[in-house]
Steps between C-alpha positions, in 0.01 A plus 500: 500500500832455684521873574141498623570206733787672676334844518191346659719297735657810652166681516338212689806456724470867599124469560544189714774669704280802560191297588678316782698796633240561771487137616777469756569169670787364702610142538471332838609158623207273421674164517346394833151595382544313172638192675203498736253518211678227302515276806120516508484339155429128537764330289613192691426197283343730238614684186688811601706797393835674481523865600773764522540872566799685353629839618766643276726210407420295810235239571365613839232232538456154353255220576413159354200295604300201379555222250627506145325171427218347702603149392866487595461760779808693388508842670525827311844660514698778331558288188143375453386595151153654487311573182515883484235542227485859369814613682664333198399815311768695688763268349347529153494880518860506623605270215341731241668805653831314508466425129408865443824602673683263266325663199334168408149638563353848479190566709332684213540199267175359368453144620458381140877554463548195725180295466353359179143465377344737750147627434460842344347640819842482669684702233546803728606305811857573613728326749440789741123433489554137599729597789254752645172308445383766254486279189129419507579134428249283691611299802486133408403386850184709476408335170624144558486462879770381739440125471696459179656167407839463332503869408825649366620826346423355157136460604496860620631616162219311328253677729645842411502427129126429513389823668331752272487801731674653800338603827610859421737678266865465605603773740148633561428303818654233723389153601696219661605251234676168557489460123726803455772352719493162328550691174794681661658162577470416131656834407788434741563170322493661156726792597752294696502178300459305825203322659340718767608263778859495376515877464384550859738234629798642313434871551310525831490192722859384463670844517300588811560163667132403503554123526141414597317690228387311190269540204250218451402498133456124461372218725837325481678787674621395845462770766749374758337647814148536364219515750132426443209741512193441718175657610446522874161525670571697816181392676546126457878500442436273201749514216448430131764483230487796261838477330623685194492252212416473128569867413845557354477852364789722605555874507195578711566210739672163497777568752580329830718678754607491864485770765879519501504563125216752513697698756793492257271615217370798696850605607631468145240753384558724800876506440487506116695177471313398185359813339622856484339756728327654198348168393393423857322836523327429170384163633306682771359768272121536518385548140272785401251378242399698195171571677684659795471217753796419724520122531571332832687224311865538410730252325423187698414695816205681657451822690419348840477832688263484795177693459190616679397151610803503727494861633787448743721405202347717228765635265770256606667443164559138399568299187408136484496185291230243572461137398176310562412174325380162621618441858786751482520859619807721462568866571808717470428852623742782568480850639748712301489805727604289800721231344286221647357193327324178585448172318233238564483158333213266589378157388175501702269691264511812715744752643615447859494874571337801335687796353340751735611300803856520376461869426359572846780302663784686328370849430356791695430859407755757605 
């Protein structure tokens, strides 16, 4: 399987390169346009956002607006810790690849080598399948809903051990699975001998200097600059609390981070500070399923390339990670052909600016 993974990786990389060869864009200065649009967002006395644009190694635009907490009226700043939801998957994927570099995990390993008492239907599921959402293991949110109470990784394992069938045979199709990434967190613990939170702290957060990024896997964990999530009604300007509580699963979510730290995270991947160039390329590999489909989901990331609904930007290649749960919204998107990225963190139940507005501000066809 390992040989197949890497052969398909280079085939898809070539196909992707060829498919975008005709889509030529150049970067323009869009900072004034973006600032104007963000200034239109009503954030005074309301939940708000943190936003940055990075070109190369430099932050070329940065803005903070609104309140971190509607009760104490503390403003959002560069250290405010937002719940980043599914962007946590990028850390989980990186941790697995880091362990693979250290020869502690092999991507073709069957997950039963790390996890006990799994149902027979998962016998052909490999670590690679979990990483690329091709395992067929059902998503627990779809089965159990999002309003879970006191739900931990142990509860997720009980859910998995009770399933009697997969959504599809491993490798045949792809479907987004939070369950898969919680299982990866468990595999990280088994392979490393450390709790997931400790492994990330020791091997990712601390070495990269990410002082405002923390895993929340228990209600007693203190997030030092934690902000609250809300829902905002734009017509009435009414605000209701919609905070992230009671779910303590990690691997697919469970991480709080600041804009400053998310900038550091992006640059660490860009500059190969954590993973080798080979592992980083593999992280962004679009898997080809056994049925011939090319997935738009990579290892913790998505193919966010603009399409026909945005004709002025069609073919503009982009990779993105998205987090959306409760009152939080988070996006990290980058444009590899132009060395440009942007990050949005919001605690108002919506994004302050849409991706196509950012694309139109910074890109034009040659």
